ROMAR-501607 format. One record per residue (C-alpha): residue number from 1; y negated, z, x negated. Coordinates in Angstrom, 2 decimals, padded with zeros to 5 digits, always signed. Each point is the difference from the previous one (the first is absolute). Layout:
<nodes>
<node nr="NUM" py="Y" pz="Z" px="X"/>
...
</nodes>
This chain:
<nodes>
<node nr="1" py="-171.74" pz="-159.74" px="-022.73"/>
<node nr="2" py="+003.41" pz="+002.08" px="+000.43"/>
<node nr="3" py="-000.27" pz="+003.79" px="+001.15"/>
<node nr="4" py="+002.57" pz="+000.71" px="-003.73"/>
<node nr="5" py="-002.57" pz="-001.83" px="-001.78"/>
<node nr="6" py="-002.78" pz="+001.72" px="+001.58"/>
<node nr="7" py="+000.86" pz="+003.07" px="-001.13"/>
<node nr="8" py="+001.59" pz="-000.69" px="-002.87"/>
<node nr="9" py="-003.73" pz="-000.74" px="-001.53"/>
<node nr="10" py="-001.56" pz="+002.73" px="+002.50"/>
<node nr="11" py="+002.34" pz="+002.65" px="-002.04"/>
<node nr="12" py="+000.95" pz="+003.29" px="+001.24"/>
<node nr="13" py="-003.36" pz="+001.15" px="-000.16"/>
<node nr="14" py="-004.13" pz="-000.14" px="-001.01"/>
<node nr="15" py="-000.08" pz="+002.50" px="-002.54"/>
<node nr="16" py="-000.89" pz="-000.39" px="-003.51"/>
<node nr="17" py="+002.51" pz="+000.19" px="-002.60"/>
<node nr="18" py="-002.31" pz="+000.85" px="-002.56"/>
<node nr="19" py="-003.08" pz="+001.21" px="-001.05"/>
<node nr="20" py="-002.94" pz="-001.65" px="-003.08"/>
<node nr="21" py="-000.17" pz="+001.07" px="-002.80"/>
<node nr="22" py="-003.19" pz="+000.33" px="-001.94"/>
<node nr="23" py="-000.10" pz="-001.23" px="-003.62"/>
<node nr="24" py="-002.58" pz="+001.93" px="-002.04"/>
<node nr="25" py="-000.76" pz="-002.21" px="-003.27"/>
<node nr="26" py="-001.72" pz="+001.82" px="-002.94"/>
<node nr="27" py="-003.36" pz="-001.43" px="-002.35"/>
<node nr="28" py="+001.28" pz="-000.75" px="-003.35"/>
<node nr="29" py="-003.19" pz="-000.19" px="-001.48"/>
<node nr="30" py="-003.80" pz="+000.99" px="+000.71"/>
<node nr="31" py="-000.21" pz="-003.93" px="+001.39"/>
<node nr="32" py="+001.95" pz="-000.24" px="+002.48"/>
<node nr="33" py="-000.67" pz="+003.49" px="+001.25"/>
<node nr="34" py="-004.06" pz="-001.31" px="+000.41"/>
<node nr="35" py="+001.57" pz="-003.02" px="+001.78"/>
<node nr="36" py="+002.91" pz="+002.49" px="+002.75"/>
<node nr="37" py="-004.38" pz="+001.54" px="+000.25"/>
<node nr="38" py="-001.92" pz="-003.55" px="+000.84"/>
<node nr="39" py="+002.68" pz="-000.75" px="+002.41"/>
<node nr="40" py="-000.11" pz="+003.70" px="+001.95"/>
<node nr="41" py="-003.73" pz="-000.37" px="-000.29"/>
<node nr="42" py="+000.06" pz="-003.82" px="+001.55"/>
<node nr="43" py="+003.04" pz="+000.63" px="+002.77"/>
<node nr="44" py="-002.51" pz="+003.19" px="+001.31"/>
<node nr="45" py="-002.91" pz="-002.57" px="+000.01"/>
<node nr="46" py="+001.42" pz="-002.36" px="+002.20"/>
<node nr="47" py="+001.14" pz="+002.62" px="+002.86"/>
<node nr="48" py="-001.36" pz="-001.25" px="+003.28"/>
<node nr="49" py="-002.92" pz="+001.52" px="+001.58"/>
<node nr="50" py="-000.52" pz="+002.42" px="+001.70"/>
<node nr="51" py="+001.31" pz="-000.93" px="+004.36"/>
<node nr="52" py="-002.79" pz="+001.59" px="+002.37"/>
<node nr="53" py="+001.82" pz="+002.84" px="+002.11"/>
<node nr="54" py="-002.33" pz="+000.19" px="+002.77"/>
<node nr="55" py="+000.08" pz="-002.36" px="+003.12"/>
<node nr="56" py="+000.61" pz="-001.08" px="+004.10"/>
<node nr="57" py="+003.70" pz="-001.32" px="-001.85"/>
<node nr="58" py="+001.88" pz="+001.48" px="-003.20"/>
<node nr="59" py="+000.13" pz="-001.57" px="-002.77"/>
<node nr="60" py="+003.50" pz="-001.84" px="-001.09"/>
<node nr="61" py="-000.21" pz="-002.39" px="+003.01"/>
<node nr="62" py="-002.87" pz="-002.73" px="-000.98"/>
<node nr="63" py="-000.89" pz="+001.25" px="-003.43"/>
<node nr="64" py="+001.77" pz="-002.42" px="-002.68"/>
<node nr="65" py="+003.10" pz="+000.61" px="-000.45"/>
<node nr="66" py="+001.01" pz="+001.50" px="-003.20"/>
<node nr="67" py="+003.17" pz="-000.29" px="-002.10"/>
<node nr="68" py="+001.54" pz="+003.64" px="+000.23"/>
<node nr="69" py="+000.85" pz="+001.51" px="+003.73"/>
<node nr="70" py="+002.69" pz="+002.62" px="+000.63"/>
<node nr="71" py="+000.90" pz="+000.19" px="+004.22"/>
<node nr="72" py="+000.50" pz="+003.86" px="+000.02"/>
<node nr="73" py="+001.50" pz="+000.93" px="+004.07"/>
<node nr="74" py="+000.67" pz="+003.72" px="+000.50"/>
<node nr="75" py="+000.79" pz="+002.78" px="+002.73"/>
<node nr="76" py="-002.86" pz="+002.29" px="+001.08"/>
<node nr="77" py="+000.95" pz="+004.10" px="-000.31"/>
<node nr="78" py="-003.07" pz="+001.45" px="+001.09"/>
<node nr="79" py="+000.99" pz="+003.23" px="+001.77"/>
<node nr="80" py="-002.90" pz="-001.45" px="+003.28"/>
<node nr="81" py="-002.77" pz="-001.92" px="+000.49"/>
<node nr="82" py="-002.97" pz="+001.74" px="-001.91"/>
<node nr="83" py="+003.16" pz="-000.15" px="-002.98"/>
<node nr="84" py="-000.37" pz="-003.85" px="+000.72"/>
<node nr="85" py="-003.20" pz="-000.57" px="+000.01"/>
<node nr="86" py="-000.41" pz="+002.71" px="-003.65"/>
<node nr="87" py="+002.09" pz="-002.85" px="-001.17"/>
<node nr="88" py="-001.43" pz="-002.75" px="+000.66"/>
<node nr="89" py="-003.59" pz="+001.55" px="-001.00"/>
<node nr="90" py="+001.66" pz="+000.91" px="-003.38"/>
<node nr="91" py="+001.71" pz="-004.13" px="+000.19"/>
<node nr="92" py="-004.13" pz="-000.65" px="+000.25"/>
<node nr="93" py="-001.24" pz="+001.55" px="-002.86"/>
<node nr="94" py="+002.57" pz="-000.79" px="-002.39"/>
<node nr="95" py="-000.71" pz="-003.43" px="+000.81"/>
<node nr="96" py="-003.67" pz="-000.05" px="-000.17"/>
<node nr="97" py="-000.10" pz="+001.76" px="-003.47"/>
<node nr="98" py="+003.60" pz="-002.65" px="-001.45"/>
<node nr="99" py="-002.16" pz="-002.59" px="+001.80"/>
<node nr="100" py="-003.36" pz="+001.11" px="-002.02"/>
<node nr="101" py="+001.32" pz="+000.78" px="-003.03"/>
<node nr="102" py="-000.86" pz="+002.68" px="-002.43"/>
<node nr="103" py="+000.88" pz="+003.36" px="-001.90"/>
<node nr="104" py="+002.21" pz="+002.20" px="+001.22"/>
<node nr="105" py="-000.87" pz="+003.66" px="+000.91"/>
<node nr="106" py="+000.69" pz="+001.80" px="-004.09"/>
<node nr="107" py="+001.87" pz="+002.97" px="+000.66"/>
<node nr="108" py="+001.46" pz="+003.23" px="-002.56"/>
<node nr="109" py="+002.88" pz="-001.18" px="-002.07"/>
<node nr="110" py="+001.88" pz="+002.83" px="+001.84"/>
<node nr="111" py="-000.39" pz="-001.80" px="+003.88"/>
<node nr="112" py="+001.65" pz="-003.26" px="+000.48"/>
<node nr="113" py="-002.08" pz="-003.00" px="-000.69"/>
<node nr="114" py="-002.08" pz="-001.26" px="+003.15"/>
<node nr="115" py="+001.38" pz="-003.30" px="-001.21"/>
<node nr="116" py="+003.52" pz="-001.71" px="-001.43"/>
<node nr="117" py="-002.01" pz="-001.31" px="-002.65"/>
<node nr="118" py="+002.07" pz="-003.51" px="-000.34"/>
<node nr="119" py="-003.14" pz="-002.01" px="+000.35"/>
<node nr="120" py="-001.92" pz="+002.42" px="-003.02"/>
<node nr="121" py="-003.08" pz="+001.88" px="+000.25"/>
<node nr="122" py="-002.35" pz="-001.82" px="+002.86"/>
<node nr="123" py="+002.20" pz="-001.20" px="+002.85"/>
<node nr="124" py="-001.49" pz="-004.06" px="+000.46"/>
<node nr="125" py="-000.61" pz="-002.15" px="+003.26"/>
<node nr="126" py="+001.92" pz="-003.44" px="-001.53"/>
<node nr="127" py="-000.39" pz="-000.79" px="+003.99"/>
<node nr="128" py="+001.94" pz="+002.07" px="+001.87"/>
<node nr="129" py="+000.68" pz="+000.16" px="+003.76"/>
<node nr="130" py="+001.54" pz="+002.32" px="+002.01"/>
<node nr="131" py="+000.79" pz="-000.78" px="+003.71"/>
<node nr="132" py="+001.46" pz="+002.25" px="+002.05"/>
<node nr="133" py="+002.04" pz="-000.74" px="+002.67"/>
<node nr="134" py="+001.78" pz="+002.10" px="+003.83"/>
<node nr="135" py="+003.48" pz="-000.93" px="+000.66"/>
<node nr="136" py="+001.04" pz="+000.33" px="+003.58"/>
<node nr="137" py="+002.30" pz="+003.48" px="-000.76"/>
<node nr="138" py="-003.48" pz="+001.89" px="-001.05"/>
<node nr="139" py="-000.72" pz="-000.44" px="+003.93"/>
<node nr="140" py="+003.08" pz="+002.22" px="+001.29"/>
<node nr="141" py="-000.34" pz="+003.27" px="+001.42"/>
<node nr="142" py="-000.23" pz="+001.71" px="-003.11"/>
<node nr="143" py="-004.36" pz="-000.24" px="+000.02"/>
<node nr="144" py="-000.49" pz="-000.72" px="+003.89"/>
<node nr="145" py="-001.43" pz="-003.53" px="-001.49"/>
<node nr="146" py="+002.18" pz="-001.99" px="+002.56"/>
<node nr="147" py="-002.97" pz="-001.91" px="+001.99"/>
<node nr="148" py="-001.94" pz="-000.32" px="-002.71"/>
<node nr="149" py="+003.11" pz="-002.74" px="-001.13"/>
<node nr="150" py="-001.99" pz="-003.64" px="-001.10"/>
<node nr="151" py="+001.58" pz="-002.08" px="+002.98"/>
<node nr="152" py="+002.36" pz="-002.28" px="-002.05"/>
<node nr="153" py="+001.15" pz="+002.32" px="-002.50"/>
<node nr="154" py="+003.79" pz="+000.78" px="+000.19"/>
<node nr="155" py="+003.01" pz="+000.19" px="-002.79"/>
<node nr="156" py="+001.35" pz="-003.36" px="-001.85"/>
<node nr="157" py="+001.38" pz="-001.91" px="+001.80"/>
<node nr="158" py="+003.39" pz="-001.36" px="-001.78"/>
<node nr="159" py="+000.21" pz="-004.30" px="+000.31"/>
<node nr="160" py="+003.62" pz="-001.82" px="-000.35"/>
<node nr="161" py="-000.06" pz="-000.29" px="-003.34"/>
<node nr="162" py="-001.45" pz="+003.61" px="-001.03"/>
<node nr="163" py="+002.61" pz="+002.03" px="-001.58"/>
<node nr="164" py="-002.18" pz="+003.67" px="+000.28"/>
<node nr="165" py="+000.76" pz="+002.55" px="-001.93"/>
<node nr="166" py="-001.46" pz="+002.94" px="+002.05"/>
<node nr="167" py="-000.40" pz="+001.91" px="-003.77"/>
<node nr="168" py="-002.76" pz="-002.44" px="-000.22"/>
<node nr="169" py="-001.37" pz="-000.49" px="+003.19"/>
<node nr="170" py="-003.37" pz="+001.46" px="+002.08"/>
<node nr="171" py="-001.72" pz="+003.41" px="-000.60"/>
<node nr="172" py="-002.69" pz="+001.80" px="+001.38"/>
<node nr="173" py="-003.03" pz="-000.92" px="-002.26"/>
<node nr="174" py="+000.20" pz="-003.43" px="-003.01"/>
<node nr="175" py="-002.18" pz="+000.77" px="-002.97"/>
<node nr="176" py="-000.69" pz="-003.64" px="-001.18"/>
<node nr="177" py="-001.39" pz="+000.22" px="-003.53"/>
<node nr="178" py="-000.98" pz="-003.24" px="-002.16"/>
<node nr="179" py="-002.21" pz="-000.04" px="-003.45"/>
<node nr="180" py="-000.64" pz="-001.86" px="-002.93"/>
<node nr="181" py="+002.98" pz="+001.20" px="-001.40"/>
<node nr="182" py="+002.97" pz="+001.83" px="+000.99"/>
<node nr="183" py="-000.24" pz="+003.28" px="-002.10"/>
<node nr="184" py="-003.46" pz="+000.56" px="+002.06"/>
<node nr="185" py="+002.07" pz="-000.44" px="+003.27"/>
<node nr="186" py="+002.93" pz="+002.55" px="-001.51"/>
<node nr="187" py="-002.86" pz="+002.52" px="-000.63"/>
<node nr="188" py="-001.55" pz="-000.55" px="+002.84"/>
<node nr="189" py="+003.52" pz="+000.94" px="+001.71"/>
<node nr="190" py="+000.65" pz="+002.57" px="-002.04"/>
<node nr="191" py="-003.36" pz="+001.93" px="+000.87"/>
<node nr="192" py="+000.41" pz="-000.20" px="+003.86"/>
<node nr="193" py="+003.79" pz="+001.30" px="-000.27"/>
<node nr="194" py="-001.18" pz="+002.53" px="-001.11"/>
<node nr="195" py="-003.50" pz="+001.14" px="+001.42"/>
<node nr="196" py="+002.09" pz="-000.59" px="+003.20"/>
<node nr="197" py="+003.67" pz="+002.11" px="-000.73"/>
<node nr="198" py="+001.61" pz="+001.76" px="+003.17"/>
<node nr="199" py="-002.41" pz="-002.58" px="+002.46"/>
<node nr="200" py="+002.04" pz="-003.42" px="-000.64"/>
<node nr="201" py="+002.91" pz="-001.14" px="-001.84"/>
<node nr="202" py="+000.96" pz="-003.22" px="-001.27"/>
<node nr="203" py="+002.16" pz="-001.96" px="+002.10"/>
<node nr="204" py="+000.40" pz="-003.21" px="-002.36"/>
<node nr="205" py="-001.96" pz="-001.96" px="-002.44"/>
<node nr="206" py="-000.10" pz="-003.15" px="-001.10"/>
<node nr="207" py="-002.14" pz="-001.24" px="-003.17"/>
<node nr="208" py="-001.22" pz="-003.57" px="+000.02"/>
<node nr="209" py="-002.28" pz="-002.13" px="-002.35"/>
<node nr="210" py="-001.44" pz="-003.68" px="+000.05"/>
<node nr="211" py="+000.46" pz="-002.86" px="-001.99"/>
<node nr="212" py="-003.49" pz="-001.52" px="-002.17"/>
<node nr="213" py="-000.01" pz="-003.54" px="+001.54"/>
<node nr="214" py="+001.72" pz="-002.10" px="-002.20"/>
<node nr="215" py="-000.79" pz="-002.86" px="-001.33"/>
<node nr="216" py="-003.18" pz="+000.25" px="+003.00"/>
<node nr="217" py="-000.36" pz="+000.62" px="+003.78"/>
<node nr="218" py="+001.87" pz="+003.54" px="+001.30"/>
<node nr="219" py="+002.20" pz="+001.93" px="-001.13"/>
<node nr="220" py="+004.10" pz="-000.73" px="+000.37"/>
<node nr="221" py="+002.73" pz="+002.15" px="+001.81"/>
<node nr="222" py="+003.25" pz="+000.41" px="-001.02"/>
<node nr="223" py="+001.42" pz="-003.49" px="+000.92"/>
<node nr="224" py="-002.49" pz="-001.83" px="-002.17"/>
<node nr="225" py="-002.28" pz="-000.76" px="+002.74"/>
<node nr="226" py="-003.93" pz="+001.12" px="+000.17"/>
<node nr="227" py="-000.55" pz="+002.78" px="+003.34"/>
<node nr="228" py="-002.53" pz="+000.34" px="+002.13"/>
<node nr="229" py="-001.13" pz="-003.60" px="+000.02"/>
<node nr="230" py="-001.28" pz="-000.25" px="+003.45"/>
<node nr="231" py="-001.30" pz="+002.95" px="+000.84"/>
<node nr="232" py="-002.55" pz="-000.04" px="+002.90"/>
<node nr="233" py="-004.23" pz="+000.72" px="-001.17"/>
<node nr="234" py="-000.17" pz="+003.37" px="+001.72"/>
<node nr="235" py="-003.09" pz="+000.85" px="-002.75"/>
<node nr="236" py="-001.42" pz="-002.00" px="+003.04"/>
<node nr="237" py="-000.94" pz="+001.97" px="+002.94"/>
<node nr="238" py="+001.20" pz="-001.99" px="+002.39"/>
<node nr="239" py="+002.93" pz="-000.13" px="-001.05"/>
<node nr="240" py="+000.56" pz="+003.77" px="-000.59"/>
<node nr="241" py="-000.76" pz="+000.41" px="+003.03"/>
<node nr="242" py="+002.82" pz="-002.12" px="+001.45"/>
<node nr="243" py="+003.12" pz="+000.63" px="-002.41"/>
<node nr="244" py="-001.36" pz="+003.34" px="-001.92"/>
<node nr="245" py="-001.74" pz="+003.12" px="+001.08"/>
<node nr="246" py="+000.48" pz="+001.60" px="+003.27"/>
<node nr="247" py="-003.36" pz="-000.34" px="+002.05"/>
<node nr="248" py="-001.41" pz="+000.84" px="+003.04"/>
<node nr="249" py="+001.77" pz="-000.96" px="+003.54"/>
<node nr="250" py="+003.31" pz="-000.19" px="-001.41"/>
<node nr="251" py="+001.71" pz="+002.74" px="+001.51"/>
<node nr="252" py="-000.21" pz="+002.75" px="-003.11"/>
<node nr="253" py="-000.58" pz="+003.10" px="-000.38"/>
<node nr="254" py="-003.79" pz="+000.60" px="-000.58"/>
<node nr="255" py="+000.96" pz="+000.90" px="-003.42"/>
<node nr="256" py="+002.18" pz="-002.46" px="-001.51"/>
<node nr="257" py="-002.97" pz="-002.17" px="+000.64"/>
<node nr="258" py="-000.85" pz="-001.58" px="-003.87"/>
<node nr="259" py="+003.93" pz="+000.55" px="-000.62"/>
<node nr="260" py="+003.02" pz="-003.06" px="-000.21"/>
<node nr="261" py="+003.67" pz="-000.03" px="-000.03"/>
<node nr="262" py="+001.71" pz="+000.36" px="-002.91"/>
<node nr="263" py="+003.39" pz="-001.17" px="-000.58"/>
<node nr="264" py="+001.97" pz="+000.26" px="-003.10"/>
<node nr="265" py="+003.47" pz="-001.74" px="-000.31"/>
<node nr="266" py="+001.91" pz="+000.52" px="-003.22"/>
<node nr="267" py="+001.93" pz="-003.57" px="-000.72"/>
<node nr="268" py="+002.87" pz="-000.45" px="-002.43"/>
<node nr="269" py="+000.51" pz="-003.07" px="-001.71"/>
<node nr="270" py="+003.96" pz="-001.27" px="-000.67"/>
<node nr="271" py="-001.43" pz="-001.66" px="-003.20"/>
<node nr="272" py="+002.74" pz="-000.91" px="-002.14"/>
<node nr="273" py="+000.88" pz="-001.84" px="+003.17"/>
<node nr="274" py="-003.13" pz="-001.64" px="-000.01"/>
<node nr="275" py="-000.05" pz="-001.18" px="-003.12"/>
<node nr="276" py="+002.47" pz="-001.79" px="+000.13"/>
<node nr="277" py="-001.50" pz="-001.98" px="+003.03"/>
<node nr="278" py="-001.01" pz="-003.51" px="-000.88"/>
<node nr="279" py="-003.79" pz="-000.48" px="-000.09"/>
<node nr="280" py="-000.21" pz="-002.52" px="+003.09"/>
<node nr="281" py="+001.40" pz="+001.90" px="+001.79"/>
<node nr="282" py="-001.83" pz="+002.97" px="-000.98"/>
<node nr="283" py="-003.48" pz="-001.81" px="+000.81"/>
<node nr="284" py="+001.69" pz="-001.07" px="+003.02"/>
<node nr="285" py="+000.39" pz="+003.33" px="+001.43"/>
<node nr="286" py="-003.40" pz="+000.95" px="-001.01"/>
<node nr="287" py="-001.55" pz="-002.77" px="+001.10"/>
<node nr="288" py="-002.05" pz="-000.46" px="-003.12"/>
<node nr="289" py="+000.30" pz="-001.11" px="-003.92"/>
<node nr="290" py="+000.78" pz="+003.21" px="-001.96"/>
<node nr="291" py="-002.06" pz="-000.87" px="-002.91"/>
<node nr="292" py="-003.07" pz="-001.21" px="+001.25"/>
<node nr="293" py="+000.14" pz="+002.09" px="+003.34"/>
<node nr="294" py="-001.43" pz="-002.80" px="+002.03"/>
<node nr="295" py="+002.17" pz="-001.37" px="+003.50"/>
<node nr="296" py="+002.41" pz="-002.32" px="-000.66"/>
<node nr="297" py="-001.91" pz="-003.38" px="-000.02"/>
<node nr="298" py="-003.11" pz="+001.55" px="-001.13"/>
<node nr="299" py="-001.50" pz="+000.65" px="-003.66"/>
<node nr="300" py="-001.76" pz="+002.91" px="+000.54"/>
<node nr="301" py="+000.96" pz="+004.18" px="+001.00"/>
<node nr="302" py="-003.26" pz="-000.89" px="+002.02"/>
<node nr="303" py="+000.51" pz="-003.01" px="+001.50"/>
<node nr="304" py="+001.01" pz="+001.19" px="+003.62"/>
<node nr="305" py="+002.67" pz="-001.74" px="+002.11"/>
<node nr="306" py="-000.65" pz="-001.99" px="+003.27"/>
<node nr="307" py="+003.04" pz="+000.51" px="+002.12"/>
<node nr="308" py="-000.87" pz="-002.95" px="+002.56"/>
<node nr="309" py="-000.55" pz="-002.39" px="-002.57"/>
<node nr="310" py="+004.04" pz="+001.40" px="-001.29"/>
<node nr="311" py="+000.88" pz="+000.45" px="+003.64"/>
<node nr="312" py="+003.46" pz="-000.22" px="-001.41"/>
<node nr="313" py="+000.62" pz="+001.22" px="-003.25"/>
<node nr="314" py="-000.39" pz="-002.74" px="-002.15"/>
<node nr="315" py="-001.82" pz="+002.01" px="-002.76"/>
<node nr="316" py="+000.13" pz="+003.43" px="+001.53"/>
<node nr="317" py="+003.60" pz="+000.95" px="+001.72"/>
<node nr="318" py="-000.35" pz="+001.17" px="+003.60"/>
<node nr="319" py="+002.58" pz="+003.01" px="-001.74"/>
<node nr="320" py="-002.42" pz="+000.46" px="-002.81"/>
<node nr="321" py="-000.96" pz="+004.12" px="-000.55"/>
<node nr="322" py="-003.55" pz="-001.06" px="-000.12"/>
<node nr="323" py="+000.49" pz="-002.38" px="+002.86"/>
<node nr="324" py="+001.09" pz="+003.22" px="+002.47"/>
<node nr="325" py="-001.87" pz="+002.22" px="-001.13"/>
<node nr="326" py="-003.01" pz="-001.41" px="+000.68"/>
<node nr="327" py="+000.29" pz="-003.02" px="+002.24"/>
<node nr="328" py="-003.98" pz="-000.26" px="-000.06"/>
<node nr="329" py="-000.25" pz="-000.97" px="+003.60"/>
<node nr="330" py="-002.34" pz="+001.08" px="+002.80"/>
<node nr="331" py="+002.36" pz="+002.01" px="+001.39"/>
<node nr="332" py="+001.25" pz="+001.93" px="-003.06"/>
<node nr="333" py="-003.20" pz="+001.15" px="-001.48"/>
<node nr="334" py="-000.23" pz="+003.51" px="+001.56"/>
<node nr="335" py="+002.81" pz="+000.81" px="-001.87"/>
<node nr="336" py="-000.77" pz="-000.83" px="-003.48"/>
<node nr="337" py="+000.20" pz="+003.35" px="-002.51"/>
<node nr="338" py="-002.01" pz="+001.23" px="-003.41"/>
<node nr="339" py="+002.29" pz="-000.03" px="-002.96"/>
<node nr="340" py="-000.01" pz="+002.06" px="-002.39"/>
<node nr="341" py="+003.34" pz="+000.58" px="-001.61"/>
<node nr="342" py="+001.71" pz="+001.68" px="-003.41"/>
<node nr="343" py="+003.02" pz="-001.65" px="-001.78"/>
<node nr="344" py="+002.28" pz="+002.88" px="-001.35"/>
<node nr="345" py="+002.80" pz="+000.48" px="-002.29"/>
<node nr="346" py="+001.95" pz="+003.02" px="+000.36"/>
<node nr="347" py="+002.74" pz="-000.83" px="-002.85"/>
<node nr="348" py="+003.19" pz="-001.30" px="+001.13"/>
<node nr="349" py="+002.51" pz="+001.64" px="+002.74"/>
<node nr="350" py="+003.36" pz="+001.88" px="-001.08"/>
<node nr="351" py="+001.93" pz="-003.56" px="-000.07"/>
<node nr="352" py="-002.67" pz="-000.95" px="-002.84"/>
<node nr="353" py="-001.66" pz="-003.01" px="+002.42"/>
<node nr="354" py="-004.20" pz="+000.17" px="-000.30"/>
<node nr="355" py="-001.10" pz="+002.38" px="+002.01"/>
<node nr="356" py="-003.70" pz="-002.29" px="+000.55"/>
<node nr="357" py="-001.66" pz="-000.75" px="+003.22"/>
<node nr="358" py="-003.58" pz="-000.39" px="+002.04"/>
<node nr="359" py="-001.85" pz="+003.02" px="+001.46"/>
<node nr="360" py="-001.68" pz="-002.20" px="+002.75"/>
<node nr="361" py="-002.89" pz="+001.72" px="+001.44"/>
<node nr="362" py="-001.88" pz="-000.94" px="+002.35"/>
<node nr="363" py="-003.05" pz="+000.82" px="+002.25"/>
<node nr="364" py="-000.88" pz="-000.71" px="+003.61"/>
<node nr="365" py="-001.67" pz="+000.68" px="+003.55"/>
<node nr="366" py="+003.46" pz="-000.12" px="+002.05"/>
<node nr="367" py="+002.99" pz="+000.06" px="-001.50"/>
<node nr="368" py="+001.81" pz="-000.97" px="+002.94"/>
<node nr="369" py="-002.13" pz="-002.93" px="+000.14"/>
<node nr="370" py="-000.45" pz="-000.94" px="-003.41"/>
<node nr="371" py="+002.44" pz="+001.38" px="-002.37"/>
<node nr="372" py="+003.35" pz="+000.28" px="+002.55"/>
<node nr="373" py="-000.65" pz="-003.46" px="+001.11"/>
<node nr="374" py="-000.03" pz="-001.35" px="-003.27"/>
<node nr="375" py="+003.04" pz="+001.61" px="-000.76"/>
<node nr="376" py="+001.99" pz="-001.36" px="+003.37"/>
<node nr="377" py="-001.46" pz="-003.85" px="-001.11"/>
<node nr="378" py="+002.18" pz="+000.70" px="-003.06"/>
<node nr="379" py="+003.20" pz="+000.89" px="+000.74"/>
<node nr="380" py="+002.63" pz="-001.76" px="-000.96"/>
<node nr="381" py="-002.24" pz="-001.71" px="-002.87"/>
<node nr="382" py="+001.89" pz="-001.77" px="-003.28"/>
<node nr="383" py="-001.24" pz="+003.40" px="-002.33"/>
<node nr="384" py="+002.33" pz="+002.28" px="+001.73"/>
<node nr="385" py="+002.92" pz="-000.48" px="-001.77"/>
<node nr="386" py="-002.01" pz="+000.57" px="-003.37"/>
<node nr="387" py="-002.18" pz="+003.08" px="+001.33"/>
<node nr="388" py="+000.38" pz="+003.82" px="+001.78"/>
<node nr="389" py="-002.16" pz="+002.05" px="+001.57"/>
<node nr="390" py="+001.29" pz="+003.74" px="-000.48"/>
<node nr="391" py="-003.30" pz="+002.49" px="+000.50"/>
<node nr="392" py="-003.63" pz="+000.02" px="+000.82"/>
<node nr="393" py="-001.68" pz="+000.91" px="+003.52"/>
<node nr="394" py="-002.83" pz="+000.16" px="+002.54"/>
<node nr="395" py="-003.00" pz="+002.03" px="-001.21"/>
<node nr="396" py="-003.62" pz="+000.16" px="+001.30"/>
<node nr="397" py="-002.74" pz="-000.54" px="-002.46"/>
<node nr="398" py="-002.24" pz="+002.95" px="+001.22"/>
<node nr="399" py="-003.90" pz="-001.15" px="-000.09"/>
<node nr="400" py="-002.10" pz="+000.58" px="-003.07"/>
<node nr="401" py="-001.59" pz="+002.96" px="-000.98"/>
<node nr="402" py="-003.68" pz="-000.18" px="+000.65"/>
<node nr="403" py="-001.90" pz="+001.82" px="-002.32"/>
<node nr="404" py="+000.19" pz="+003.56" px="-002.36"/>
<node nr="405" py="+000.05" pz="+002.17" px="+003.42"/>
<node nr="406" py="+003.16" pz="-002.31" px="+001.75"/>
<node nr="407" py="+003.66" pz="+000.14" px="-001.32"/>
<node nr="408" py="+003.08" pz="-001.75" px="+001.10"/>
<node nr="409" py="+001.50" pz="+000.33" px="+003.74"/>
<node nr="410" py="-002.79" pz="+002.28" px="+001.33"/>
<node nr="411" py="-000.80" pz="-002.16" px="+003.13"/>
<node nr="412" py="+004.39" pz="+000.59" px="+000.71"/>
<node nr="413" py="-000.19" pz="+004.02" px="-001.18"/>
<node nr="414" py="-002.93" pz="+000.60" px="+001.84"/>
</nodes>
């Protein structure tokens, strides 16, 4: 694709030109009002169960992936290391409450409310998880943490096809919010922002969503293909210790044991351009049938391709995204990553083009050995003409908060 076409499709910015307006209807009779109440009750009952907050690892990594998310990077503006520790304690206490749900403290009418009230008088848990990570910039001279930096933590690397916008890159901290509904995610973000004002400031934010499986299988990305089919089985401890968690003997700081490296890569998709490509070409680029998710030449998305038998790419092309990203060889097995991605929609850009894409989100034991190795294999793939990474960052997801007396980053800041 020519440079002129790419510039035209990208437009002149990532901004959204409009806001979504809410529509408020009125009931025309008592029957309609009763129906509205019933619908609200049903929605409340459909909320997800609470996810335990305490544990050796943070929730939001291995826990089931709910449909709504927000990825929010922050710059730390705490004055010193003690203020930073207090920030982490505050984040812990708020996350502990929000993920459990409950009734916020009541205050007199002359004081500001203790809660925004956007979820009603009682805060539902709705499967909320709050996953905190730290970026490499937190380990500069401000807080005296340089000697404690995780071994593989560095600023996010720019690859040849990237078009990184500094306003959307990096951050001292990353908070991943996930829940059963977007209002619960946004309520949690608003609560965190209120209680940490003066200690951290939003750098960038992207809200994400999952599409439900249609007709079955796995949800689809904005290219129309099932996403995240071939994830490694990190629910098995032996696999997780090889690919996911920082473990003893990995030459990492002791405080980092039980944590994992978190990569977020914000990828714009040139939707209008993609939608004018033939189905055959789309499937050839991905390596799967769009409708079923099955590898080309197979019947189900659950089918595992045998590349040794298909050595010349007569079924799944040698250049297909799925084959290059995961060649399924003994040599490439250590580079597998655990994906937990979301779609996003930022409306339209200043040229009126759809501004939609993918919040690629993955966890791994070693960014260089895993994420970056995969990206190097994918350099100059055919899909590059239809996507453009513009932001994100490398972070280290902290070990879990073990109990009521523990807090995020206690080992790091001790």
